[in-house]
A tleap script that builds the chain and sets N, CA, C and O, in Angstrom:
source leaprc.protein.ff14SB
mol = sequence {
  NGLN VAL GLN LEU VAL GLU SER GLY GLY GLY
  LEU VAL GLN ALA GLY GLY SER LEU ARG LEU
  SER CYS ALA ALA SER GLY ARG THR PHE SER
  ARG ALA GLY MET GLY TRP PHE ARG GLN ALA
  PRO GLY LYS GLU ARG GLU PHE VAL ALA ALA
  ILE SER TRP SER GLY SER ILE THR TYR TYR
  ALA ASP SER VAL LYS GLY ARG PHE THR ILE
  SER ARG ASP ASN ALA LYS ASN THR VAL TYR
  LEU GLN MET ASN SER LEU ASN SER GLU ASP
  THR ALA VAL TYR TYR CYS ALA ALA ARG GLY
  SER GLY SER SER TRP PRO SER GLU MET ARG
  TYR GLU TYR ASP TYR TRP GLY GLN GLY THR
  GLN VAL THR VAL SER CSER
}
set mol.1.N position { 113.986 93.348 86.739 }
set mol.1.CA position { 113.645 93.143 88.131 }
set mol.1.C position { 113.507 94.494 88.859 }
set mol.1.O position { 114.206 95.456 88.542 }
set mol.2.N position { 112.628 94.541 89.802 }
set mol.2.CA position { 112.416 95.711 90.638 }
set mol.2.C position { 112.426 95.268 92.093 }
set mol.2.O position { 111.724 94.330 92.469 }
set mol.3.N position { 113.207 95.932 92.890 }
set mol.3.CA position { 113.180 95.676 94.358 }
set mol.3.C position { 112.560 96.866 95.035 }
set mol.3.O position { 112.853 98.006 94.675 }
set mol.4.N position { 111.702 96.624 96.017 }
set mol.4.CA position { 110.941 97.670 96.691 }
set mol.4.C position { 111.161 97.593 98.194 }
set mol.4.O position { 111.103 96.519 98.792 }
set mol.5.N position { 111.417 98.770 98.801 }
set mol.5.CA position { 111.627 98.816 100.253 }
set mol.5.C position { 110.771 99.929 100.813 }
set mol.5.O position { 110.969 101.096 100.476 }
set mol.6.N position { 109.811 99.576 101.673 }
set mol.6.CA position { 108.944 100.572 102.303 }
set mol.6.C position { 109.534 101.089 103.604 }
set mol.6.O position { 110.315 100.403 104.264 }
set mol.7.N position { 109.157 102.290 103.957 }
set mol.7.CA position { 109.558 102.883 105.223 }
set mol.7.C position { 108.520 103.933 105.623 }
set mol.7.O position { 107.672 104.329 104.824 }
set mol.8.N position { 108.608 104.366 106.859 }
set mol.8.CA position { 107.747 105.455 107.327 }
set mol.8.C position { 106.584 105.008 108.190 }
set mol.8.O position { 105.837 105.841 108.702 }
set mol.9.N position { 106.421 103.707 108.357 }
set mol.9.CA position { 105.351 103.255 109.205 }
set mol.9.C position { 105.641 103.525 110.668 }
set mol.9.O position { 106.744 103.938 111.026 }
set mol.10.N position { 104.636 103.289 111.522 }
set mol.10.CA position { 104.839 103.492 112.957 }
set mol.10.C position { 103.508 103.580 113.691 }
set mol.10.O position { 102.454 103.218 113.169 }
set mol.11.N position { 103.597 104.069 114.911 }
set mol.11.CA position { 102.421 104.234 115.766 }
set mol.11.C position { 102.023 105.699 115.773 }
set mol.11.O position { 102.859 106.580 115.972 }
set mol.12.N position { 100.737 105.954 115.554 }
set mol.12.CA position { 100.203 107.339 115.502 }
set mol.12.C position { 98.848 107.350 116.149 }
set mol.12.O position { 98.114 106.362 116.118 }
set mol.13.N position { 98.523 108.489 116.741 }
set mol.13.CA position { 97.203 108.630 117.340 }
set mol.13.C position { 96.147 108.918 116.258 }
set mol.13.O position { 96.442 109.463 115.194 }
set mol.14.N position { 94.927 108.533 116.575 }
set mol.14.CA position { 93.814 108.838 115.661 }
set mol.14.C position { 93.787 110.315 115.333 }
set mol.14.O position { 93.967 111.168 116.202 }
set mol.15.N position { 93.558 110.600 114.064 }
set mol.15.CA position { 93.590 111.971 113.615 }
set mol.15.C position { 94.938 112.479 113.137 }
set mol.15.O position { 95.048 113.567 112.572 }
set mol.16.N position { 95.960 111.670 113.375 }
set mol.16.CA position { 97.305 112.067 113.003 }
set mol.16.C position { 97.630 111.695 111.560 }
set mol.16.O position { 96.792 111.217 110.796 }
set mol.17.N position { 98.899 111.944 111.233 }
set mol.17.CA position { 99.371 111.719 109.840 }
set mol.17.C position { 100.648 110.918 109.804 }
set mol.17.O position { 101.427 110.922 110.757 }
set mol.18.N position { 100.858 110.236 108.709 }
set mol.18.CA position { 102.128 109.566 108.427 }
set mol.18.C position { 102.357 109.644 106.931 }
set mol.18.O position { 101.418 109.740 106.141 }
set mol.19.N position { 103.661 109.599 106.554 }
set mol.19.CA position { 104.015 109.530 105.165 }
set mol.19.C position { 104.862 108.279 104.937 }
set mol.19.O position { 105.946 108.136 105.504 }
set mol.20.N position { 104.358 107.388 104.111 }
set mol.20.CA position { 105.098 106.209 103.738 }
set mol.20.C position { 105.900 106.462 102.486 }
set mol.20.O position { 105.480 107.204 101.598 }
set mol.21.N position { 107.054 105.841 102.423 }
set mol.21.CA position { 107.930 105.915 101.257 }
set mol.21.C position { 108.210 104.525 100.756 }
set mol.21.O position { 108.257 103.566 101.527 }
set mol.22.N position { 108.396 104.422 99.464 }
set mol.22.CA position { 108.738 103.134 98.841 }
set mol.22.C position { 109.888 103.435 97.881 }
set mol.22.O position { 109.706 104.066 96.840 }
set mol.23.N position { 111.076 102.965 98.262 }
set mol.23.CA position { 112.260 103.166 97.455 }
set mol.23.C position { 112.412 101.960 96.513 }
set mol.23.O position { 112.411 100.810 96.951 }
set mol.24.N position { 112.540 102.245 95.237 }
set mol.24.CA position { 112.633 101.192 94.234 }
set mol.24.C position { 114.003 101.189 93.574 }
set mol.24.O position { 114.615 102.235 93.362 }
set mol.25.N position { 114.462 99.996 93.258 }
set mol.25.CA position { 115.665 99.845 92.441 }
set mol.25.C position { 115.298 99.013 91.230 }
set mol.25.O position { 114.405 98.168 91.296 }
set mol.26.N position { 115.985 99.249 90.125 }
set mol.26.CA position { 115.655 98.547 88.929 }
set mol.26.C position { 115.306 99.537 87.829 }
set mol.26.O position { 114.614 100.526 88.070 }
set mol.27.N position { 115.780 99.273 86.640 }
set mol.27.CA position { 115.695 100.267 85.570 }
set mol.27.C position { 114.293 100.433 85.021 }
set mol.27.O position { 114.047 101.362 84.252 }
set mol.28.N position { 113.361 99.558 85.392 }
set mol.28.CA position { 112.031 99.679 84.834 }
set mol.28.C position { 111.098 100.537 85.705 }
set mol.28.O position { 109.930 100.717 85.363 }
set mol.29.N position { 111.614 101.072 86.842 }
set mol.29.CA position { 110.720 101.771 87.761 }
set mol.29.C position { 110.018 102.937 87.100 }
set mol.29.O position { 108.814 103.116 87.287 }
set mol.30.N position { 110.746 103.737 86.328 }
set mol.30.CA position { 110.150 104.950 85.821 }
set mol.30.C position { 109.047 104.700 84.819 }
set mol.30.O position { 108.305 105.619 84.475 }
set mol.31.N position { 108.924 103.476 84.346 }
set mol.31.CA position { 107.867 103.159 83.382 }
set mol.31.C position { 106.781 102.334 83.999 }
set mol.31.O position { 105.861 101.913 83.298 }
set mol.32.N position { 106.851 102.079 85.310 }
set mol.32.CA position { 105.935 101.153 85.946 }
set mol.32.C position { 104.823 101.874 86.700 }
set mol.32.O position { 105.070 102.836 87.428 }
set mol.33.N position { 103.606 101.399 86.516 }
set mol.33.CA position { 102.533 101.828 87.397 }
set mol.33.C position { 102.816 101.276 88.809 }
set mol.33.O position { 103.321 100.163 88.961 }
set mol.34.N position { 102.484 102.070 89.824 }
set mol.34.CA position { 102.813 101.651 91.188 }
set mol.34.C position { 101.568 101.737 92.044 }
set mol.34.O position { 100.650 102.508 91.765 }
set mol.35.N position { 101.556 100.918 93.105 }
set mol.35.CA position { 100.390 100.891 93.976 }
set mol.35.C position { 100.761 100.673 95.448 }
set mol.35.O position { 101.852 100.206 95.775 }
set mol.36.N position { 99.839 101.018 96.296 }
set mol.36.CA position { 99.897 100.710 97.722 }
set mol.36.C position { 98.713 99.812 98.074 }
set mol.36.O position { 97.578 100.052 97.662 }
set mol.37.N position { 99.005 98.802 98.825 }
set mol.37.CA position { 97.962 97.903 99.357 }
set mol.37.C position { 98.178 97.782 100.870 }
set mol.37.O position { 99.232 98.151 101.388 }
set mol.38.N position { 97.170 97.263 101.567 }
set mol.38.CA position { 97.300 97.045 102.994 }
set mol.38.C position { 96.610 95.778 103.384 }
set mol.38.O position { 95.684 95.305 102.726 }
set mol.39.N position { 97.107 95.224 104.518 }
set mol.39.CA position { 96.498 93.991 105.032 }
set mol.39.C position { 96.421 94.095 106.549 }
set mol.39.O position { 97.432 94.205 107.243 }
set mol.40.N position { 95.182 94.058 107.040 }
set mol.40.CA position { 94.949 94.037 108.460 }
set mol.40.C position { 94.885 92.608 108.956 }
set mol.40.O position { 94.632 91.703 108.161 }
set mol.41.N position { 95.104 92.369 110.241 }
set mol.41.CA position { 95.080 91.004 110.780 }
set mol.41.C position { 93.768 90.301 110.478 }
set mol.41.O position { 92.695 90.848 110.733 }
set mol.42.N position { 93.846 89.122 109.950 }
set mol.42.CA position { 92.662 88.335 109.653 }
set mol.42.C position { 91.882 88.758 108.425 }
set mol.42.O position { 90.793 88.251 108.157 }
set mol.43.N position { 92.455 89.698 107.680 }
set mol.43.CA position { 91.758 90.189 106.490 }
set mol.43.C position { 92.639 89.992 105.242 }
set mol.43.O position { 93.850 89.788 105.330 }
set mol.44.N position { 91.979 90.061 104.089 }
set mol.44.CA position { 92.740 89.954 102.840 }
set mol.44.C position { 93.441 91.259 102.542 }
set mol.44.O position { 93.049 92.320 103.028 }
set mol.45.N position { 94.478 91.168 101.742 }
set mol.45.CA position { 95.184 92.374 101.307 }
set mol.45.C position { 94.264 93.178 100.372 }
set mol.45.O position { 93.661 92.636 99.445 }
set mol.46.N position { 94.180 94.463 100.645 }
set mol.46.CA position { 93.247 95.293 99.871 }
set mol.46.C position { 93.935 96.504 99.238 }
set mol.46.O position { 94.952 96.993 99.730 }
set mol.47.N position { 93.370 96.954 98.173 }
set mol.47.CA position { 93.888 98.083 97.423 }
set mol.47.C position { 93.707 99.386 98.247 }
set mol.47.O position { 92.696 99.587 98.921 }
set mol.48.N position { 94.727 100.251 98.159 }
set mol.48.CA position { 94.653 101.538 98.826 }
set mol.48.C position { 94.743 102.669 97.771 }
set mol.48.O position { 93.843 103.504 97.678 }
set mol.49.N position { 95.818 102.685 96.995 }
set mol.49.CA position { 96.008 103.748 96.006 }
set mol.49.C position { 96.973 103.278 94.944 }
set mol.49.O position { 97.775 102.370 95.162 }
set mol.50.N position { 96.877 103.929 93.761 }
set mol.50.CA position { 97.779 103.584 92.661 }
set mol.50.C position { 98.052 104.826 91.839 }
set mol.50.O position { 97.294 105.796 91.864 }
set mol.51.N position { 99.191 104.768 91.086 }
set mol.51.CA position { 99.613 105.933 90.335 }
set mol.51.C position { 100.267 105.466 89.042 }
set mol.51.O position { 100.958 104.448 89.012 }
set mol.52.N position { 100.041 106.215 87.991 }
set mol.52.CA position { 100.646 105.917 86.706 }
set mol.52.C position { 102.122 106.299 86.721 }
set mol.52.O position { 102.586 106.967 87.645 }
set mol.53.N position { 102.870 105.866 85.676 }
set mol.53.CA position { 104.294 106.134 85.686 }
set mol.53.C position { 104.594 107.617 85.611 }
set mol.53.O position { 105.603 108.079 86.142 }
set mol.54.N position { 103.710 108.374 84.943 }
set mol.54.CA position { 103.919 109.808 84.826 }
set mol.54.C position { 103.453 110.558 86.063 }
set mol.54.O position { 103.840 111.706 86.284 }
set mol.55.N position { 102.616 109.904 86.874 }
set mol.55.CA position { 102.084 110.572 88.039 }
set mol.55.C position { 100.801 111.321 87.765 }
set mol.55.O position { 100.203 111.884 88.682 }
set mol.56.N position { 100.364 111.338 86.502 }
set mol.56.CA position { 99.180 112.128 86.134 }
set mol.56.C position { 97.874 111.457 86.424 }
set mol.56.O position { 96.831 112.111 86.455 }
set mol.57.N position { 97.909 110.119 86.643 }
set mol.57.CA position { 96.667 109.367 86.879 }
set mol.57.C position { 96.801 108.656 88.228 }
set mol.57.O position { 97.777 107.951 88.484 }
set mol.58.N position { 95.803 108.860 89.074 }
set mol.58.CA position { 95.791 108.227 90.394 }
set mol.58.C position { 94.450 107.612 90.655 }
set mol.58.O position { 93.425 108.133 90.216 }
set mol.59.N position { 94.442 106.499 91.372 }
set mol.59.CA position { 93.225 105.841 91.825 }
set mol.59.C position { 93.300 105.682 93.345 }
set mol.59.O position { 94.380 105.522 93.914 }
set mol.60.N position { 92.126 105.728 93.991 }
set mol.60.CA position { 92.072 105.548 95.424 }
set mol.60.C position { 90.903 104.660 95.805 }
set mol.60.O position { 89.856 104.684 95.157 }
set mol.61.N position { 91.084 103.878 96.854 }
set mol.61.CA position { 89.972 103.160 97.438 }
set mol.61.C position { 89.027 104.196 98.076 }
set mol.61.O position { 89.449 105.252 98.547 }
set mol.62.N position { 87.750 103.849 98.070 }
set mol.62.CA position { 86.763 104.804 98.618 }
set mol.62.C position { 87.074 105.122 100.076 }
set mol.62.O position { 86.837 106.239 100.537 }
set mol.63.N position { 87.596 104.159 100.787 }
set mol.63.CA position { 87.833 104.320 102.236 }
set mol.63.C position { 88.890 105.349 102.541 }
set mol.63.O position { 88.951 105.849 103.664 }
set mol.64.N position { 89.745 105.691 101.557 }
set mol.64.CA position { 90.851 106.606 101.814 }
set mol.64.C position { 90.756 107.912 101.011 }
set mol.64.O position { 91.551 108.830 101.215 }
set mol.65.N position { 89.807 107.986 100.124 }
set mol.65.CA position { 89.665 109.211 99.295 }
set mol.65.C position { 89.523 110.423 100.170 }
set mol.65.O position { 88.777 110.430 101.149 }
set mol.66.N position { 90.256 111.450 99.798 }
set mol.66.CA position { 90.200 112.713 100.554 }
set mol.66.C position { 91.116 112.730 101.772 }
set mol.66.O position { 91.324 113.781 102.378 }
set mol.67.N position { 91.658 111.584 102.131 }
set mol.67.CA position { 92.579 111.518 103.293 }
set mol.67.C position { 93.991 111.143 102.886 }
set mol.67.O position { 94.960 111.641 103.460 }
set mol.68.N position { 94.116 110.255 101.885 }
set mol.68.CA position { 95.421 109.766 101.471 }
set mol.68.C position { 95.784 110.374 100.121 }
set mol.68.O position { 94.906 110.669 99.309 }
set mol.69.N position { 97.075 110.557 99.887 }
set mol.69.CA position { 97.543 111.040 98.600 }
set mol.69.C position { 98.770 110.232 98.177 }
set mol.69.O position { 99.741 110.111 98.923 }
set mol.70.N position { 98.701 109.685 96.972 }
set mol.70.CA position { 99.853 108.958 96.417 }
set mol.70.C position { 100.577 109.889 95.443 }
set mol.70.O position { 99.957 110.653 94.703 }
set mol.71.N position { 101.922 109.799 95.468 }
set mol.71.CA position { 102.732 110.587 94.565 }
set mol.71.C position { 104.017 109.817 94.271 }
set mol.71.O position { 104.305 108.790 94.886 }
set mol.72.N position { 104.769 110.335 93.326 }
set mol.72.CA position { 106.014 109.655 93.003 }
set mol.72.C position { 107.027 110.676 92.513 }
set mol.72.O position { 106.678 111.724 91.970 }
set mol.73.N position { 108.280 110.340 92.718 }
set mol.73.CA position { 109.407 111.105 92.235 }
set mol.73.C position { 110.296 110.163 91.457 }
set mol.73.O position { 111.104 109.442 92.043 }
set mol.74.N position { 110.158 110.158 90.147 }
set mol.74.CA position { 110.903 109.209 89.341 }
set mol.74.C position { 112.395 109.478 89.363 }
set mol.74.O position { 113.183 108.554 89.160 }
set mol.75.N position { 112.800 110.692 89.598 }
set mol.75.CA position { 114.229 111.004 89.719 }
set mol.75.C position { 114.839 110.328 90.937 }
set mol.75.O position { 116.022 109.986 90.947 }
set mol.76.N position { 114.007 110.137 91.974 }
set mol.76.CA position { 114.498 109.498 93.194 }
set mol.76.C position { 114.035 108.034 93.294 }
set mol.76.O position { 114.285 107.365 94.296 }
set mol.77.N position { 113.369 107.556 92.261 }
set mol.77.CA position { 112.845 106.181 92.282 }
set mol.77.C position { 112.024 105.890 93.545 }
set mol.77.O position { 112.185 104.841 94.170 }
set mol.78.N position { 111.169 106.803 93.901 }
set mol.78.CA position { 110.435 106.685 95.140 }
set mol.78.C position { 108.955 107.027 94.930 }
set mol.78.O position { 108.600 107.955 94.204 }
set mol.79.N position { 108.123 106.245 95.589 }
set mol.79.CA position { 106.700 106.476 95.631 }
set mol.79.C position { 106.308 106.776 97.090 }
set mol.79.O position { 106.839 106.185 98.030 }
set mol.80.N position { 105.385 107.692 97.240 }
set mol.80.CA position { 104.988 108.129 98.589 }
set mol.80.C position { 103.478 107.889 98.773 }
set mol.80.O position { 102.695 107.853 97.824 }
set mol.81.N position { 103.129 107.728 100.047 }
set mol.81.CA position { 101.719 107.692 100.429 }
set mol.81.C position { 101.550 108.592 101.632 }
set mol.81.O position { 101.919 108.219 102.746 }
set mol.82.N position { 100.998 109.770 101.421 }
set mol.82.CA position { 100.706 110.669 102.526 }
set mol.82.C position { 99.352 110.315 103.090 }
set mol.82.O position { 98.351 110.301 102.375 }
set mol.83.N position { 99.326 110.024 104.405 }
set mol.83.CA position { 98.101 109.556 105.054 }
set mol.83.C position { 97.731 110.569 106.148 }
set mol.83.O position { 98.483 110.791 107.097 }
set mol.84.N position { 96.570 111.163 105.985 }
set mol.84.CA position { 96.067 112.149 106.972 }
set mol.84.C position { 94.768 111.652 107.599 }
set mol.84.O position { 94.118 110.741 107.086 }
set mol.85.N position { 94.417 112.255 108.689 }
set mol.85.CA position { 93.161 111.922 109.383 }
set mol.85.C position { 93.058 110.427 109.608 }
set mol.85.O position { 92.023 109.825 109.323 }
set mol.86.N position { 94.109 109.830 110.110 }
set mol.86.CA position { 94.141 108.386 110.291 }
set mol.86.C position { 93.160 107.949 111.391 }
set mol.86.O position { 92.947 108.664 112.371 }
set mol.87.N position { 92.587 106.798 111.212 }
set mol.87.CA position { 91.711 106.208 112.213 }
set mol.87.C position { 92.093 104.748 112.417 }
set mol.87.O position { 92.941 104.214 111.702 }
set mol.88.N position { 91.464 104.108 113.393 }
set mol.88.CA position { 91.863 102.747 113.781 }
set mol.88.C position { 91.681 101.744 112.638 }
set mol.88.O position { 92.365 100.722 112.588 }
set mol.89.N position { 90.769 102.040 111.734 }
set mol.89.CA position { 90.531 101.125 110.620 }
set mol.89.C position { 91.680 101.183 109.592 }
set mol.89.O position { 91.743 100.344 108.693 }
set mol.90.N position { 92.551 102.131 109.718 }
set mol.90.CA position { 93.726 102.198 108.839 }
set mol.90.C position { 94.897 101.374 109.350 }
set mol.90.O position { 95.920 101.262 108.675 }
set mol.91.N position { 94.755 100.798 110.537 }
set mol.91.CA position { 95.806 99.930 111.076 }
set mol.91.C position { 96.001 98.702 110.192 }
set mol.91.O position { 95.060 97.945 109.952 }
set mol.92.N position { 97.209 98.512 109.718 }
set mol.92.CA position { 97.497 97.392 108.810 }
set mol.92.C position { 98.988 97.424 108.451 }
set mol.92.O position { 99.701 98.382 108.746 }
set mol.93.N position { 99.424 96.349 107.810 }
set mol.93.CA position { 100.721 96.363 107.159 }
set mol.93.C position { 100.500 96.917 105.742 }
set mol.93.O position { 99.641 96.438 105.002 }
set mol.94.N position { 101.284 97.921 105.388 }
set mol.94.CA position { 101.161 98.560 104.097 }
set mol.94.C position { 102.274 98.080 103.160 }
set mol.94.O position { 103.454 98.061 103.512 }
set mol.95.N position { 101.846 97.692 101.954 }
set mol.95.CA position { 102.778 97.160 100.961 }
set mol.95.C position { 102.810 98.040 99.733 }
set mol.95.O position { 101.782 98.518 99.253 }
set mol.96.N position { 104.007 98.240 99.243 }
set mol.96.CA position { 104.198 98.896 97.955 }
set mol.96.C position { 104.317 97.818 96.880 }
set mol.96.O position { 104.850 96.734 97.115 }
set mol.97.N position { 103.807 98.148 95.698 }
set mol.97.CA position { 103.830 97.169 94.609 }
set mol.97.C position { 104.124 97.882 93.291 }
set mol.97.O position { 103.789 99.053 93.112 }
set mol.98.N position { 104.758 97.149 92.371 }
set mol.98.CA position { 105.093 97.695 91.068 }
set mol.98.C position { 104.588 96.755 89.992 }
set mol.98.O position { 104.648 95.534 90.137 }
set mol.99.N position { 104.078 97.351 88.883 }
set mol.99.CA position { 103.673 96.536 87.777 }
set mol.99.C position { 104.913 96.207 86.963 }
set mol.99.O position { 105.965 96.833 87.101 }
set mol.100.N position { 104.752 95.203 86.110 }
set mol.100.CA position { 105.879 94.741 85.294 }
set mol.100.C position { 106.201 95.739 84.186 }
set mol.100.O position { 105.500 96.725 83.961 }
set mol.101.N position { 107.288 95.429 83.517 }
set mol.101.CA position { 107.770 96.300 82.443 }
set mol.101.C position { 106.714 96.512 81.367 }
set mol.101.O position { 106.101 95.562 80.881 }
set mol.102.N position { 106.517 97.760 81.010 }
set mol.102.CA position { 105.534 98.072 79.988 }
set mol.102.C position { 104.162 98.356 80.530 }
set mol.102.O position { 103.283 98.777 79.778 }
set mol.103.N position { 103.945 98.142 81.809 }
set mol.103.CA position { 102.636 98.364 82.419 }
set mol.103.C position { 102.662 99.682 83.164 }
set mol.103.O position { 102.870 99.721 84.377 }
set mol.104.N position { 102.449 100.757 82.433 }
set mol.104.CA position { 102.625 102.097 83.024 }
set mol.104.C position { 101.378 102.628 83.704 }
set mol.104.O position { 101.440 103.626 84.422 }
set mol.105.N position { 100.243 101.972 83.487 }
set mol.105.CA position { 99.001 102.468 84.076 }
set mol.105.C position { 98.806 101.944 85.485 }
set mol.105.O position { 99.319 100.882 85.834 }
set mol.106.N position { 98.064 102.687 86.296 }
set mol.106.CA position { 97.795 102.207 87.639 }
set mol.106.C position { 96.723 101.095 87.578 }
set mol.106.O position { 96.010 100.955 86.584 }
set mol.107.N position { 96.635 100.332 88.639 }
set mol.107.CA position { 95.625 99.289 88.710 }
set mol.107.C position { 95.204 99.073 90.145 }
set mol.107.O position { 95.994 99.251 91.073 }
set mol.108.N position { 93.933 98.682 90.322 }
set mol.108.CA position { 93.423 98.358 91.649 }
set mol.108.C position { 93.538 96.853 91.951 }
set mol.108.O position { 93.207 96.399 93.046 }
set mol.109.N position { 94.005 96.113 90.974 }
set mol.109.CA position { 94.043 94.637 91.108 }
set mol.109.C position { 95.367 94.128 91.562 }
set mol.109.O position { 96.399 94.427 90.961 }
set mol.110.N position { 95.351 93.331 92.660 }
set mol.110.CA position { 96.600 92.777 93.181 }
set mol.110.C position { 97.326 91.977 92.134 }
set mol.110.O position { 98.548 92.088 92.034 }
set mol.111.N position { 96.625 91.159 91.333 }
set mol.111.CA position { 97.273 90.214 90.429 }
set mol.111.C position { 97.974 90.922 89.288 }
set mol.111.O position { 98.734 90.288 88.556 }
set mol.112.N position { 97.749 92.199 89.112 }
set mol.112.CA position { 98.415 92.932 88.032 }
set mol.112.C position { 99.736 93.527 88.491 }
set mol.112.O position { 100.381 94.249 87.731 }
set mol.113.N position { 100.143 93.245 89.692 }
set mol.113.CA position { 101.432 93.734 90.182 }
set mol.113.C position { 102.412 92.561 90.270 }
set mol.113.O position { 102.084 91.490 90.781 }
set mol.114.N position { 103.610 92.793 89.761 }
set mol.114.CA position { 104.615 91.737 89.702 }
set mol.114.C position { 105.603 91.778 90.842 }
set mol.114.O position { 106.199 90.757 91.186 }
set mol.115.N position { 105.781 92.930 91.425 }
set mol.115.CA position { 106.814 93.085 92.473 }
set mol.115.C position { 106.190 93.680 93.725 }
set mol.115.O position { 105.323 94.551 93.649 }
set mol.116.N position { 106.642 93.200 94.878 }
set mol.116.CA position { 106.092 93.619 96.155 }
set mol.116.C position { 107.227 93.912 97.156 }
set mol.116.O position { 108.271 93.260 97.145 }
set mol.117.N position { 106.990 94.896 98.004 }
set mol.117.CA position { 107.913 95.149 99.096 }
set mol.117.C position { 107.588 94.235 100.270 }
set mol.117.O position { 106.665 93.424 100.198 }
set mol.118.N position { 108.355 94.374 101.353 }
set mol.118.CA position { 108.181 93.528 102.519 }
set mol.118.C position { 107.101 94.047 103.471 }
set mol.118.O position { 106.655 93.333 104.370 }
set mol.119.N position { 106.699 95.267 103.264 }
set mol.119.CA position { 105.630 95.850 104.091 }
set mol.119.C position { 106.159 96.674 105.246 }
set mol.119.O position { 107.269 96.458 105.733 }
set mol.120.N position { 105.335 97.633 105.678 }
set mol.120.CA position { 105.645 98.451 106.832 }
set mol.120.C position { 104.390 98.567 107.694 }
set mol.120.O position { 103.293 98.796 107.185 }
set mol.121.N position { 104.564 98.408 108.982 }
set mol.121.CA position { 103.399 98.406 109.879 }
set mol.121.C position { 102.935 99.825 110.225 }
set mol.121.O position { 103.733 100.684 110.601 }
set mol.122.N position { 101.628 100.044 110.089 }
set mol.122.CA position { 101.008 101.317 110.505 }
set mol.122.C position { 99.977 100.950 111.584 }
set mol.122.O position { 99.063 100.163 111.338 }
set mol.123.N position { 100.137 101.526 112.772 }
set mol.123.CA position { 99.224 101.287 113.874 }
set mol.123.C position { 98.635 102.608 114.331 }
set mol.123.O position { 99.371 103.532 114.675 }
set mol.124.N position { 97.311 102.703 114.339 }
set mol.124.CA position { 96.610 103.917 114.745 }
set mol.124.C position { 95.905 103.649 116.065 }
set mol.124.O position { 95.032 102.784 116.151 }
set mol.125.N position { 96.290 104.397 117.091 }
set mol.125.CA position { 95.689 104.211 118.393 }
set mol.125.C position { 94.536 105.184 118.563 }
set mol.125.O position { 94.604 106.339 118.143 }
set mol.126.N position { 93.490 104.697 119.182 }
set mol.126.CA position { 92.276 105.547 119.386 }
set mol.126.C position { 92.268 106.178 120.739 }
set mol.126.O position { 91.338 106.912 121.073 }
savepdb mol mol.pdb
quit
């Protein structure tokens, strides 16, 4: 089992930055591919970024490439999402997700993640 707790969300002006953190518990974390997804009001949950267990492979949605950076610190059981140049379209609840045991590669697919956090709200004011 893996438990995930996100933090770092909040209100920021357009053009600003935030760093989200996802603290994980559970012995399978260091071998799990991890991802960030987001869900805006009235929209489906969408992929944002993902990272392999080693941190050497990362994927990004086209909408955030060049602005967001995903990273992880396995010693701290934590995954990060650094978000720069934020705009109003980035407003959403952001969710951290972990793949199941043995799934060390990143994925853009929601259904390939077995564990989810409760989400953290990010609001960008224009």
